[in-house]
C-alpha positions, 0 to 999 in steps of 0.5 A: 819847273824849267819849262816855266822858266824857259817860257818866261825867258822866252816872253821877256826875250821876245819883247826885247828882240822884237821891240822895234818896228818891222823886226821879226823873230824865229823861235825854236823850243826843243825837248829831248827826253831820256827814259820810258815815256809816251812822248817822242824822244825828241820834239820841238815847236817853231814859232814866228814872233809869237805864233806857232807855225811848225812842229817837229818830232823824231818819230816822223822826222818832219816839220809839220805846219800847225796853227795859223801856219797851215792845214793840219798834216801839211809839211812845212818845207824848211829845206834840207839844211835847216833840217840837218841843223835840227838833227844836229841839235838832237844829237848834241842834246843827247850827248850833253844830257849824258854828260850832265847825268854823270856830273850830277851822279844821276844813275837811277833809272828814270826820265831825264829831260834836256831842253834848248831854246833857239831864237834869231831876229833879222832886220833889213841890214844883215849886219844887225842879225842876232841869234841866241840860245839857252840850255837847261836840263832836269830843272837846272839852268845851263849855258847860253850864247848871244851872237850878232856878228860883232859880238859873241857873248857866252854865259856858263850858267849856274846849274851845270859844271859844264863850261866852254873854255876859250878854244871851244868858244872860238870854235863855236863862234865860227859855227854861229857865224857861218852856219847857225845864224845864216841858216836861222836868218834864211829860215825866218825870211822863208817862213815870214814870206808865207805868214805875213797875213798873220804877223804883220796884221794890225788889230786896234785894242779895245780900251776900258776903264773899269771902276768897282767898289770895295771895302774902304774905297774902290778898284780902278782897272785900265784894260786893253783887249783884243789887240795885236801885235802884243806890244803895247804901252798902257798908261793910267793917269791921275789928273793928267799925270802918270800913276806910279807903277809901284802903286798898281798891280800890273799884269802880263800881256796874256793871250785872249784865246782868239789870237789877240792879247789883253793887258790890265793895270789895277789901282786901289783907291781909298775913301779919302782919295775918292773924296778928292774926285780925281780924273783918271784916264786909261791911255794906250799907244799901239802900232795899230793906232795913229794917235793915243787912244784914251778913255776917262772917268771922274772918281765919286765920293766914297759914299756913292760906292758905299751905297753900292756895297750895301745895296746888294745884300739889302736887295737880296734880303728884300727879295727873300722877305717878298718871297716868304710873304708871297708863299705865305699868302699862297698857302693861306689862300690854298687853305681857304679854298680847301675849307670852302670846298669841304664846307659845300659837301653834305655833312653834320654841319648841314643836318644841324642847320636844316633840322629846325626848319623841318620841325617848323614845317611839320607844325 
C-alpha cells in the first residue's frame, strides 16, 4: 500500500518541482527489507526527471545503468561521495526500522519494509536548489523534510511515534545544507550531462477529439498522446469556452510504453445538449509547440447517434438471417443433387418404366 502512496506522491511532487521550463530533478526511491525474502536487503532506483537511469542493490554494492541511461551491465559512476550517502541511508533506514518495530510492538517473525524517497531540483541559480525526503514503514506514513537553503520544513507524519526535537532538526538542517543538497545537486548535474538527449527532447503531441454514441447521448473525449515531456495543458472547449473540470472525467498523465505519454479528458453529453449542436474543441499547449494545437468537432443531433446505436444490432441480425438462408439453400441444393444422382442408377423405378415398351415390341 505504501508503495502506491509513495509513487502517487512522487508523481505529484514531480509535477510541482519540474513545472518550470528548464528545471530538472533527480529522484532516489530506496527500499530496506528486514526478513527472509528473495530480494536484496537494500535496493534503490535512480530517476532523472521521469526516466530511470540507475539501479542499486546491496548485493552488488554498485549503481548500474538501466533503461535509457546506458547499456545493461554498465556501471553508473556517481562518485564515491554519492555512494557513501547511499550507504549512509541504508544504515539509517535499518536503524529506523528497528525503532519502529519496537514502537509498534512488531515482535513476530516476518518481513518488514522501510521505504524512503529522496528528490532534489537544481536551477541555474544555485540559491534556489531544492531537496526533500519522505519516509514510511509497513504501510505507515512517517516524517518528511523540505529544504531550499533558506527554509527548512520538517513534518512529523502521522504513522510513527518518531519525531525530531528542535535540536535534532537543527542538526539535520546542517546535514542537508552541507552534505545532502550539494551532493544531490552535483550528482544531478553529472547525470543530466550524459542524458540530455533523453530529458531535453521535445515530442509534439498527437491530438484527437473522439465522439462515441451512448445511451441517451454521446461521449466526447479529448485525447493527447505520444508527447514528451509529460507536462501538458489539455483543455476541452464548448463554443470557445472551457468546459468545467467538474463536468468531465479527467485522467492522469500515463506512460504509453514507448517513453512518451498520453492524457485524456472525457465529457458525457445528453440528448438535449446534442440537439443544440455545440462546437467542441480539444486544445493543447506543450513545450514542443510554438502555438496552441487544437482540433474541433460539431455535435450532431441525438437521432443521428441513435441510428448508430440501433444499426449495430440490426446489421448483426441481418447477417445472421442471411447466413441461415444461405445454409438452407446449400442444404436444399445438396439434397437435390443427391436425389438426381440416385435416380440415374438402375433400380425398380427403371424396370417399371421400360416394361410396357418391351411388351409392346414383342407384340
